[in-house]
C-alpha positions as CSV (number, residue, x, y, z in Angstrom):
1,M,-9.3,2.2,12.3
2,K,-6.8,3.3,14.3
3,I,-3.8,1.6,16.2
4,A,-2.6,1.9,20.1
5,L,0.0,0.5,21.7
6,E,-0.2,-1.0,25.4
7,A,3.0,-1.9,27.6
8,V,2.4,-4.9,30.0
9,K,4.3,-5.7,32.9
10,D,6.8,-8.2,31.0
11,N,7.9,-5.1,28.8
12,T,5.6,-6.6,25.5
13,V,4.5,-4.0,23.5
14,I,0.6,-5.3,22.6
15,Y,-0.7,-3.2,19.4
16,C,-4.5,-2.8,19.0
17,R,-7.5,-1.3,17.0
18,T,-8.7,1.4,19.1
19,G,-11.1,4.7,18.9
20,I,-9.6,6.0,22.1
21,S,-9.7,9.7,22.4
22,F,-6.6,11.4,24.2
23,P,-7.3,14.1,26.6
24,S,-6.7,16.8,24.3
25,G,-9.7,15.2,22.3
26,S,-7.5,14.0,19.4
27,E,-6.8,10.2,18.7
28,E,-3.2,8.9,19.1
29,M,-0.5,9.7,16.4
30,L,2.2,6.9,15.7
31,Q,5.4,7.5,14.1
32,P,6.2,5.3,10.9
33,S,8.3,3.0,12.6
34,E,5.5,2.2,14.9
35,V,3.2,1.4,12.2
36,I,6.0,-0.9,10.8
37,A,6.1,-2.7,13.9
38,A,2.3,-2.7,14.7
39,K,1.0,-3.9,11.0
40,L,3.9,-4.3,8.6
41,L,6.2,-7.0,10.7
42,P,3.5,-9.2,11.9
43,T,1.7,-9.3,8.2
44,I,5.3,-10.3,6.9
45,R,5.4,-12.7,9.9
46,A,2.0,-14.3,9.0
47,R,2.8,-14.5,5.4
48,L,6.6,-16.2,6.3
49,S,4.6,-18.8,8.5
50,H,1.9,-19.5,5.8
51,E,5.0,-20.2,3.5
52,L,7.3,-22.5,5.4
53,L,4.2,-24.5,6.9
54,V,2.6,-24.7,3.5
55,V,4.9,-24.6,0.9
56,H,8.2,-26.0,2.6
57,R,6.1,-28.1,5.3
58,M,7.9,-27.2,8.3
59,K,6.1,-28.1,11.6
60,Q,4.9,-25.3,13.7
61,V,7.9,-25.7,16.3
62,R,10.7,-25.3,13.5
63,V,8.9,-22.4,12.3
64,A,8.9,-20.9,15.2
65,H,12.5,-21.6,16.1
66,A,13.4,-20.4,12.5
67,L,11.6,-16.9,12.9
68,G,12.7,-16.3,16.4
69,I,9.0,-16.3,17.5
70,T,6.6,-18.6,19.8
71,Q,5.1,-21.7,18.3
72,A,1.8,-19.8,19.8
73,A,2.4,-17.0,17.4
74,V,2.7,-19.4,14.7
75,S,-0.1,-21.0,15.4
76,H,-2.2,-17.8,15.5
77,Y,-0.5,-16.5,12.0
78,N,-1.6,-20.0,10.6
79,T,-5.1,-19.8,11.7
80,K,-5.5,-16.3,10.3
81,S,-6.6,-15.0,14.1
82,R,-3.5,-12.6,14.2
83,G,-0.9,-10.9,11.9
84,L,-2.3,-11.1,8.3
85,D,-3.6,-7.4,7.0
86,D,-5.2,-7.8,3.8
87,E,-5.0,-3.9,3.1
88,L,-1.4,-4.2,3.5
89,I,-1.0,-7.0,1.2
90,R,-3.4,-5.1,-1.6
91,R,-1.3,-2.0,-0.8
92,F,2.0,-3.7,-1.3
93,P,1.9,-6.8,-3.5
94,E,5.7,-7.3,-3.4
95,I,5.3,-8.4,0.3
96,K,4.0,-11.7,-1.3
97,G,7.1,-12.5,-3.2
98,F,9.6,-10.9,-0.6
99,C,8.0,-13.5,1.8
100,E,8.2,-16.4,-0.7
101,D,11.8,-15.7,-1.6
102,L,12.6,-15.3,2.3
103,A,11.0,-18.3,3.2
104,R,12.8,-20.5,0.8
105,S,15.9,-19.1,2.0
106,I,14.6,-19.9,5.6
107,A,14.1,-23.2,4.8
108,G,18.0,-23.6,3.2
109,G,19.1,-22.5,6.4
110,L,19.6,-18.8,6.4
111,P,20.6,-17.6,9.8
112,Q,18.2,-15.2,12.0
113,T,20.9,-12.2,11.8
114,E,20.6,-12.3,7.9
115,Q,16.6,-12.7,8.2
116,V,16.6,-9.3,10.1
117,A,19.0,-7.7,7.6
118,R,16.7,-8.9,4.8
119,I,13.5,-7.6,6.6
120,D,14.9,-4.5,7.9
121,E,15.8,-3.6,4.4
122,F,12.9,-4.2,2.7
123,T,10.7,-2.4,5.4
124,D,12.8,0.6,5.3
125,G,12.4,0.7,1.6
126,L,8.4,0.5,1.7
127,M,8.5,2.9,4.3
128,H,10.1,5.2,2.0
129,T,7.0,5.2,-0.3
130,A,4.2,7.4,-1.2
131,R,2.1,4.4,-0.4
132,F,3.3,4.1,3.0
133,C,3.0,7.5,3.8
134,D,-0.8,6.9,2.6
135,Y,-1.0,4.5,4.7
136,H,0.4,6.1,7.6
137,K,-1.8,9.1,7.2
138,K,-5.2,6.7,6.8
139,I,-4.8,5.0,10.0
140,T,-3.1,7.5,12.5
141,D,-4.5,10.9,13.6
142,I,-1.8,13.0,11.2
143,D,-2.6,16.0,8.9
144,P,-3.5,14.5,5.6
145,N,-1.1,17.3,4.0
146,C,1.6,16.2,5.8
147,A,5.4,16.6,3.9
148,I,7.6,15.7,6.3
149,C,9.0,12.6,5.3
150,F,8.7,13.6,1.8
151,P,9.6,17.2,1.5
152,S,10.0,16.7,-2.2
153,P,7.9,14.0,-4.1
154,P,8.3,10.3,-3.2
155,K,8.9,7.3,-5.0
156,P,5.5,5.6,-5.6
């Protein structure tokens, strides 16, 4: 499975799976931060939406406002038609606990700026693991022997 991005007229970036080849004959290679934006953040938002809707019994409109996303996005996350990547949840089981804790804080009134800081710190920590490196190599066209991020052995 590969990821591609496409800019649309309102400067929104859409990520989708693709097998499109580029003129050079190779598939697209994404930076690790693009993998975070395309795969990890939607999975975190889907988990947060679920926690806030089910556990904290918040309405979709309130969840959308709390997370800074649209009510339509919350609805898609709720029906699992978008966002949740089961492989990421398996590969990074700590996502579940992080989202449960963050949802509890959000339900208690945590400001969006603090949410952003916590999510950024969490995703940065995941991005600097061997598991993320392996995932990045799996979903993009990158040399399987790449050692740019980790010239010395990374954390597991």
